[in-house]
N, C-alpha and C positions, 0 to 999 in steps of 0.2 A: 577857769578864772575864779580866783578866790578873792572875796571882798573883805579887806581889813576893816576893823572896827574903828580905827582912829582916823580914818580919812573920809571926808565928804566927797562923794563922787557924783558927777553929773554926766550922763551919757547922752550924746546926740546920735552918733553913728558908731557902730561896732564892726570892725573888720575881722572876719573869721578866716583863719588859715586852715587849709586841708591838713589834717594830721593822720598819719598812718597808724592803724591800730596795733599797738604793741603793749601787751598786758604788763610785762615787767617794767617797762619805762613809765607807763601811766601810773602804776601803783607806787613806784619809787618817788615820782614827782609829788604825788598826793601826800605820802607819809613824810617826806622832807619838809613840805609846807606846814604840816601840822607840828612837826617836831622843832623845826628851826625858825619858823616864822612867827609873827605875832598871833594873838588870838583872832580868829576869824568868825564872822557872824553867819555866813552862808557859803555854800559851794555852788558856783554857777558854771555849768558845762557838763561835758560827758557826751561824746559822740559815738564811740565804739560800744556796742552792746556788752561785750565781754568785760571791758574795763569798768564801764558804768555800773553794771550789775554788782561787781565786787565792792566798789566804793560805796554804792547806795546801801548795800546790806550792812556795812560797817559804820555808817553815819550815826546810827542810834547810840553807839557807845560814846561818841563825841558830842552828842546833843546838837548836831548840825542839820540844817535843812538844805537839801540839794535841789537845784532847778536846772533841768536839761532843756536844750532847745533843738536837739537833733537825734536823741536816742528814741527810736520808734519801736523797739522790740516789745512785743506784748508781755514778755515775762516780767517787766518792771511794773506792770499794773497790779501785781499782788501786794496789797497794802499790809498784809500780815508779815510779809518778808521784807518789804521796803516801805515802812511807815513814814519816813521823812523824805521820800522822793516825790518830786513834782516835775512836770515838763510842759512847756508851752506848745510843743508840736504834738499833734494827735498821734496816737499809737497806730500800729498797723491794724489793730482790731477795730479802730474807729470807722473803718470803711464798711464794716459788716452791717451796722444799722442803716447806712446809706444804700447798700445793696438790697437790703430787705425792703426799703422804701421804693426802690426802682422796680423790684419784682412785683410789688403790689400795684404799682402805677400801671404796669402793662399786663397785669393779671396773669403773671407767670406763676403757676402753682406746682410746677414739677421741674426740678433742676438736677444736674449732676456736677460733681466736683472732680477736678484733675489737679493733683498736688505733687510737687517735687518733694522728694524725701530729704528735706532740710527742716531743722527745728523751727526756724522762723516761719516757714510756710505752713508747716503742720499745726502750729499754734493758732494761726489765723483760721485755718480750716476747722479746727476743733471749736473755736469760739463761734464761727459762723454756724456750725451745726446746732450749737446751743441757742443762737439767736433765732434760727428758722424753726426750731422745735416749738410746737404749740402755736405757730402762726399759720397753720393750714397750708404749709408749703412742703412738698415731699422732695427729699433728696433720694432720687431713684437709684443712683449709682455713685459710688465713691471709689475713685481710682488714684493710685499713687505710683510713681515711677522714679527710677534713679538716673537712668541714662537714655534709654530708648522708650519714648512714649507711644510709639505706633500701635503696639498691642493694646494699650489702655484706651487709645482713641477708638480703635476698632470695637472694643467692648462697649464703649459709650454709645456708638452707633447701633450696635446690636441691641442695646436696651432702649433704643428709641429716645435718647436724650437729645433735646433740641437746644436747651439753655445750659451752657457749660460755664461754670465758675472756676477759673484757673488761678493757681498760685505757683508761679515759677519765675525764674530770672530770665534775662534777655536771651542768653545762649539757648536755654531749653525752650524758650518761646518760639525761636526760629524752627527748631525741630518739631515742635507741636503743630505749628501751622503747615509745615510740609506734610506731616502725616494726615492732617485734616484735608489737605488738598487731594492726597491720594485716596482718601476714603470719601471724598465729595461731601465733607461736612462743612460746607460754607454756602454762602448765598442766602436766598430768601427764606430758607427753612431753618437756619441755625443762627444763634447769637452767642458770641464769645464775650465774656466779661473777665478781664485780667487786670493785674496791677497797672497803675498809671504812672509809676515813678521811674519808668525806663528813660534812658537818655534819648535825646532827639535823634531820629534816624538810626535807632538802635539796630535795626535789621541789617543795615549795611555792614556792620562789624562782624556779624555772625552768619552771613549768607553762605560762606564757604563751608562752615561746619555742619550746615543743615542738609547738605547733599541734595539741594533742591534748586531749581531754576528761579531766578529772581522774579520773573513775571508770575510764576506759579505761587511763590510765597506771597507776593503782593496781592494776588487774586484771593488767596485764602484769608489774608489779613483784613481785606476790605470790610469795613463796617464793625470791627470789634470795638468794644467799649472799655476804656481804661478808667480806673477808680483810684484817686489819690487825694491827699489833703491839698487845700488851696494855698499856694505860697503867699499870696497877697489878696486882700479883699477886693472884690470888684465894685464895691459900693463907693459912691462918691460922697463920703461923709468924713468930716474932720475927726481925727483920732485924738487920743489923750495928749498927743504931742502938739496938736494944733495943725497938723498936716493931714491931708487926705492920703490914702494909700497910693494914689497916682503921683502925688507930689513927692512923697517919700521915695518911690521907686526912681523917679527922675533924678532926684538929688543923690541917691545911692549910686546910680549908674554914672553920674557925672564924677563923683569922687572916686569911684572904683577904677575908672579909666579902662585900661586893657587887662586889668587883673581878672582872674578866674572868678566867676560868679557861683554862688551856692543858693540853692532853693531854700535854705534854712535861715537866710539873713534876716528876713522879716520876723521870724520867730525869736531870733537872738535879740533883735531890737525890742520886741514886745517883752522879752524876758527881763531886760534891764528895767523896764518900766514896772514889771511885776515885783521885782526886788525892791525898787524904790518905793512903790506904794505899800509893800509889806512893811518895810522899815518905818514908813510914815505912820501907818496904823499902829504899829507896835509902840512907837514913841508917844503917840496920842493916847494910847491906852495906859501907858505908864504914867503920863502926866495926870490923867484923871483918877487913877487908882492909887498910885504910890509915887508921890513926888520926890521921895528920897532915892529912888532907884532909877538909874539911867541905862540907856542902851549900851553905854561904854562899860558897864559893869558885867557884861556877858562873858562867861567862860564855859569851858567844855563840861563842867560839872554843874552848871546852873540850869537845872531842868525847868525851873519856873520860867525863865526868860526863853528857853528853847520852846516851851509849850506855847508862849505868847507869839513867837514867830511863826510857829506851825499853824495856829488858828488864824493869824492875820493873813497868811498866804492862801488859806482855804476860802477866805472871804473876798478874794480878788474878783473884780467884775468891772471891766471897762472895755471900751472899743479901741482896738489897736489896728495896726496896719494889716494884720492877718485876720481881722474880724473880731468878734466878741470874745474876749478873754475871760473864760470862766473855768473853774476846776470842779470836778465831781470825783471825790475820792482820789484826788491827786492827778486825775486825768483831764487833759484839755478837751473841752467841748468846742471843737473847731468847725470849720467848713470843709466839706468834701466836694471835690469837683468831679464831673463826668466829662470825659473827652471821647470822641469817636474818630477812628481812623478813616479819613475820607481823602481819596486821591493823593495818597502818599504823604499825608500830613495829618496831624491830630488837631481836631477842632473841638473847642469846648461846647458842650450841648446842654449842660445843666449843672446844678450844685445842690448840695444838701446841707442845711443848717442844723447842726446837732443840738444847739440850744433850744430852738423852736421846734425841732423835729419836723421840718418841712422840706419838701423836694420841689425844686423849681426847674422845669424843662424849658430851655430857651426855644422860642417859637421858630419853626421852620429851619432848625439847625440839624436835628437828628434825622438821619436818612437810613431807611431800611432797604434791603435789596429787593423786596417785594412791594406789593401795593399796600401792605399792612404789616405790623410787627409780626415776627415769627410766632408760631404757636409753641407752647411749651411741650407739646407731644404731637404725635401724628393724630390728628383729629379724624377719627373713624366715623364716618357718617353712613349708617346702614340705609341702603336704598333698596326698596322693594322692586324686584323685577316684575313689572306688571304687564298686562296685555294692552297692546296699543288700542286706543279708542277708535281710530279710523279702521283698523283691522276688525275690531269687534263689530263696528257698524256695518262694514261690508258683508261679513259673514252672517250677521243678523238679517240683513236685507235678503241675502240668498235663502236663508232659512224661512223667512216670511213668504218668499215666492214659492218655496216648496210646500209650505202649509196651505197656501192659496191653491196650488195645483191639487193637493190632497183633498181639499174641500170641494173643488170642482168635480173630482172623481166621486166623492161621496154624494154630491147632488145628482150626478149622472146615474149612479147606482140606485139611489132611492127613487128617482123619477121613473126609471125604466125597469123597476123591480118586477113588474107584471109582464114584461116582454119575455118571449120564450127563451131567447138567448141568455138574458140576465137571470131569469128564473132557474134555468138549468145549471148556471154557474154558482148557485148558492149565494144570493145577495147578502144574507146575514154574515156569512164568512167573509165576503168582500168588505163589509163594513168594519169587521174586526181587523182586517189587513190594513185598511186606511187608518183606523184608530192607532194601531201599533206604529205605523209610519209617522203619524203626527206626534206621538209621544217621543219617538226618537228625535224628531225635529226639535221638540221643545227642550230636550236635554242640552242642546247646543247653547241656548241662552244661559243655562246654569253653569256650563263649563267655562264660559267667558267671564264669569263674575269672580273677581279676586279681591284682595285686601284693599285695592284702590277704589272699589265700588261699595263694599260691604264691610261690616265690622268682623272682628275675629270670631266672635260667637256665631254670627250669621254664616260666615264662611264654613265653620265646622258643621253647621246644620246642612248647608248646601252639599257638603261632601257626601252625606248619606242620601239626600233627596235625589241628586242627579244620578247616582248609581242605581237607585231603585227605578227611576223613570226609564232609563236606558235599558235596563234588564227586562222590565215588564213590557216595554214597547217592542223589543226584539222578539220576545216569546209570543206576544199577541199577534204580531204580523206573520211570522213564519209558522207559528203553531196553527193559525187558521188556514194558511195555505196548505200545510201538510195534512191537516184534517180533511180538507176537500179532496186531496189526492188519495188519501186513505179510503174514502168512501168509494171513489171510482175503482180503486184496486180491489176492494172487498166485493164489489158487485161483478165486475168483469172477470175476476178469477174464481167465481163460484162455479166449480166444475159439476156440481150436483144439479145444477139448473133449477134450483128451488127459487121460488119467489122471495126476493130480499129487498126490503125498503128500509133505508137508513135516513132518518129525518135529521133536520138541522139541530134539533135539541140534543141529539146524541153527540154531534160534532162540538156543540157548545160545551158539553161535559168533558170532552177530550181536551179542548183548549183550556178549560178551567183546571183540569188535572195538571197540565203543563205549568200553568201559572201557580198552582198550589206548590209544586216543587220549587219554583222560583222563590215564592214567599217563605217557604221553610228554610231555604239556604240563606236568604237575606235576613230573616229574623234571627237565626242562629248567629249570623255574622254580627248583627247589631248588638245582640245581648252578650255574646262571649267576648268579642274583640272589635268594638266599634271603631269607626274611622275617626281620626283626630287630625287637628291642624298641626302640622309640623313645619318648622322653619329650617331650611338648609342654607348655611352660610358659605360663601365662596371666597376665594382669595381677593385681597384688596387690589383696587385699581386706581390709577391716578384720576384726579378730577378733570373731566373734559373741559371745564371752564378755566382751568389753570390755577384754581385756588389752592392754598396750602392745606389741603385736606385729602384724605384717601377715602375712596368709595368701597364699601364692603357690600357687594350685592347679596341680597337674601331672597329666597324663593319659597313660596308657600306650597305645601303638598298635602294631599289627603292620604294618610298612611295609618297603619296600625302595626301591632307587634308581629303578626303572622300574615302579612299581606300576600306573600307568595302562595301560601296554602289556600287562602280564600279565593284568590284569582284562579288558581289551578282548578278548584272545584267548579267555579262558574264556567270557565273555559271548557272543561271536560263535558259538562252538561250541555252547553250550547253546541259543542262539536258533535256529540251524539245526536242531538236534534237535527243538525245539518246532514249527518250521515243517513239518518232515517228518512229525511226528505229526499236525498239522492236515491235511496233504494226504491221509494215509492214512485219517483219520477221514471226510473228505469223500468220498473215493472209495468207501468201503464203507458209506455211509449207507443204501443201499437193500437191503443184505443182510438178508433177512427172518428169519434164525434168531437169536433173542435170545441164545442160549447162545454164539454165535460173534461177534456184532456188538456191540462196546462203543464204537462210534464216537460215539454221543451222549454217553456218559459221559467219553470221552477229550476230546472237544471242551469239555465243561464243565470238566474238570480243567485243560486247557491254558489256558482263558480265566481261571479263578480264579488259577492259579499265575502266569500272566503279569502280570495286573493287580496282584496282591499283591506280586510281586517288584519291579515298577517303582515302586510306591508305597513299599514298604519300603526300597528302595535310595536313593530320593530323600530320604525322611525321615531315614534313618540317616546320610546324608552331611550333612544340615543340622544334625543334633543330635550331631555327633561330639564336641562339648565337654561333652555331658551324658551320661555313661555309663549312668545308669539309664534314661533315655528311649531311648537307642540300643539297649541290650540288650533292653529290653521290646519295641521294635518288631521287632527281628531275631527274637527268640524267638517272638513271636506270629505273625509271617509264616511261620516254619518249621512251627510247630504247626498253623496253619490249613491250609497247603498240604498237609502230610503227611496230616492227618486227613481233609480233603475228598477227597483222591485215594483213600485207602484205602476210605473209605465209599462213594464212587461206584463203585468196582470190586466190592466185596464185599457191600454191603448189598442191592442188587437180587438177587444170587444167593441170599443167605440167605433173603430173603422168598419168592422163587420156589420154592426148594427146600422151604420149609415149606408153601406153598399148592398149587402145581401144577407139580411137577417135570418133567412130560412136555411141557407147553405150550411151554416154552422151547426144546426140541430139535426141534419140528416147524416145517416151513416153511409160510408162507402161500402159497396158490395164486394164481397170476397168470392172470387171464382177459383174453384178447385179443379185443376186440370189433371191430365194423366201424369204429368211430371211431379205433381204434388201429392201423390197417393201416400207416400211414406209419412209425410207430415200430417196429411188428413187423417190417417189411421190413428195418430196419437192425440189429435186435438179435435174436439167437437165443440164448435162455437155456437152458442145460442144466447142471444142477448135479450135481456128484459129491460124494461123501462127503468130509468134511474131517478125519476122525480115524480112528484105528485101530479104533475100535469098530464103524464102518460098513464096514470093508474086506471082511469075509466076505460080508455081504449084497450088496455091490456085485458081487463076483465071481460070486455065484449068479445075479444078474439078467443079468449080461453073458453067462454061459453059456446061459441060457434064450433070450436075444435072438439069440445066434448060431445056436441050433438052429432058431428060427423063421425066421430069414433063409434057412437052408438049405432049409427046407420051401417057402418062397415061391419060391426058385430052381427047385425041382422043378416047382412048379405053373406057372411061366413056361414051362418046357419043354413041359409038357402042353398049355398054351394055344397055343404055337407049332405043335405037331403038329396040333391041332384046326384051326387056321387054314389050314394047308396042305391038310388033308383037305377043308375047305370049298371050296378053290379047285380041287381035283382031282376029287372024286367028289360030285356033287350028290345022289346017292342016300343019302348018310349024314346027310342033314339032320335026320332024326328023332333019330338018335343024338347029333348035335351039340347039338340043343335040350335033350335030357335030360342028357347028360353034362356039357356046358359049364355048364349051369345048376347042376349039382351041384358042379362045380369052383368056381364063383363063391361058392356057399354055404360051401364049405370055406375059401376065402380069407377070407371075412367072419368065419367062426367062429374062424379063426386070429387074426384081428385082435382079435376080442372076447376071445379067450383071453389075448392079450398085454396087453390093457387090464386084464383081471381079475387078472393076475399082479402088476401094479404099481398100487396104489391111488391113486397120485399122477398117473396118466395119464387123459386124457379118454376119453369113450365115443363111438364112431363111430355116427352116425345117417345112414342112407341111405334114400332113397325106394325103393330096390330091395327093401328088406325088406317094404315094404307091399304091393307088387303085382308081384312078379318075373315072373310068367307072362305078364302083359299086355305086357311089353316084347318078349318073344320072338314074340308073336302079332300084333304091330302091323303092319298092311298097309294099302295104299290101298284104299278101298272099291270103287273102279271095277275093280280087278284081281281082287278076291276072287270076284265073281260069275261071272267067266269060267272061270278055272282055278286054283283055290287052290293046289294042289300045285306046279304049274308056276311060278306067280308067286313063291312062297316060295323056291324053289330057284334062281331066276334069279340070275345074277351081280350084277345091280344091287341086288337085295334083300340079298344077302349082304354087299356092300360097305357098304350103309347100316347094316346091323346091326353090323358091325365098327367102323364109325366112331362108334357110340354106346357099344358095350360095352367096347371096349378102354380108352378113357379112364376109364371108370367103374372098371374093374378096377385100373388103375394108381393111381388116386386113392385106392383103398382101402388099398393097402399101401405105396406109395412113401414117404409121410411117416414111416412107422415105421422105414424103413431109411435115412433121410437124403435122400430124393428131393425132388421139387418140393413146394411148399406146396399143401396141400389146397384152399386158396382160389383157386388160380390157375386161370383159365378158358381159358387158351390151348390146353392140350392137348385140350380138350373138342370142338374143332371142327377137323376136318382140312381141308386146302385143297380137297379134292375133294368135300367133303360138300355135301349138298343145302342150298340156301338156307333151306329151311324149318326146318333144325335149327340154324342159326347163332345164332339168338336164344335158344336154350335155356340158362338159367343153371344153375349147379351146384345140384344138388338135395340137397346135404348140407353140413355144417360139422363140422370136427374141433376138439375142445377139447384144448389142449396145456398141460401143466403140467410144471414142472421136477421132477427126481427129488428 
């Protein structure tokens, strides 16, 4: 519409006809009006962007100001290219400040864009990028498409874009929302913001081209927000025409009748008022400055009047039916409305006033799919996987019970330390076993303390402390147990039968040596590669409470660079210690004094501890991502191992002390029978006392043994003299018979006395006691009738008697002083003995038992 200069025009209602965009026809109509028509003051109109942009660019040559009420293309906002162009309708870029305000209102700081490859949409996207730049809002992904948007939608989801700013037409909008449905990018976690200028029920026209079911499309569309300029102001305020926007709309609809409506009619109406007010200000300006010049004097070469019109239009400011009409660099500062798709219809939920730069959200109108607005990204909340407090309490209670039991054993051991049973079992070593068990118990409390109870720095310190306590406790308990067993092994395997006393101080040194090895390993570990607190992150999990957040579990560990190497060293050392204990237990399995021999219980302890440690280590490694299960396994293994070890060591002693305290300190007698000769020939068992309580008794027995040996030596001398006399003086035969027989009785009585002094020695039984006189009077019958005295005293008879008597005498006392075995028959027959005596077997057996 061109306004002629010679006609006064008053507009009340403007009827706009829909014009199809045709560049050639539009330009021809403009140039014909310029060439053939009268001089015109301004150009009013321009709907199609292509025609409007060409005309606007050429107006500078004709000194004409153009005012458009429907051209929204952002390209026309370039004032260097289109200095004489104005428009009453906001441009497409006018929605970007409104979008920025909406993003800030809901604190969305991370968005993504999805744009159709059309210049109109690309320009809006580029301007939006500039608006958001520097406003602390991140555009995390920018996607463009021509025909198929599904690939781009999938990329947006892959980049975790929750707030999507779309720029596309209705046809592509249907495809976009179908892709969003397929990718599940709808609902409470996502918010789509798209142009709001689509026709009513636009999706029904394009549902077939989207290849998507109607219900799926509507499901994905639910809740999207549309942004567009406000056709008419919602404020009930009288405009410059004296009507309210509501009154204007009613009058417009009445006059329009059944004709097609356009959303630009309000802007066209306000545009007429802009032109009228511009001309009014121009005439007023001319009247005050130059009374000789009038508005009718305007022509296409009068740049002075053209500049007056341009300045007058820039000063436009009034309230019209579309809101406050103000220009800023030729652009209308209008009102932007926000609508939301709810239940298959669009509902206005807010508006943005560009003049005041304010956003107003209508109460209780905007509805989100979730309990709260969507997050601009997946909120990852790191959650420490911590040990359950009830589980920690239960295991701590069991640990306290174990420590109470260990304390009871300690009290029992100290109270009865002077009892023979406890004293023989090394009470000091028992105390160390209890101490080691209590240290192992104490480590459980430290294993249960994680980041939920202590700080990060304290947790890192606990990593080292609990490792030291458990390692030292293990070595103290089993080191003391194995040291006791080593003492028993050292004494009872002493084949040289030398007196051997191993005191507790030496065992303390052994245990200290084991602990010293532990300390060397632990100190090197701490200095070279100390344990540090590390955090392991796991895959994200949905929030159990249904909130729009994702849970990333994290777990604290105590680790270092070469964890496997250090653990291998510790395990190897402890394994060797266990093997050494098994060896000692096997070697001392036949020691028959219960108070000394714990080999059976040591074997049971080693077996249980070994099996439980292997199972516990394997299960603990497999459940490292489940702290409750891991802590439960570790704690139960420590409790079981410590408890079973203490019970196996002390419960039998407690029971024995209450029932029969002397039985445990007495040795069982070993009886060597004829069937055991082969084993007896290899093993000579003689036991000495193993503790300080038996030292005095041992010394008394040794003194008595020495005295008896001296007595036997004297009798040997007497026997030798008798033998010499038998060879020199046959006349003394009667004396020899009487005195030598008496000496033999003395020797046997000494042997019996020795047996009676030690109740643990066997009794000598000899056929000589039954009929000693007959042996001395045995002669050949043929010789007796001739000359009894002469035959008895003959050298042949004397030799025969000595060959029988001397072996018998030696067999009676040599075993008691470490001589030949009483069962040996070789000394019984001399080489020169008569054949009739070589078949004579030993007529006695000696029972031998250990001390």
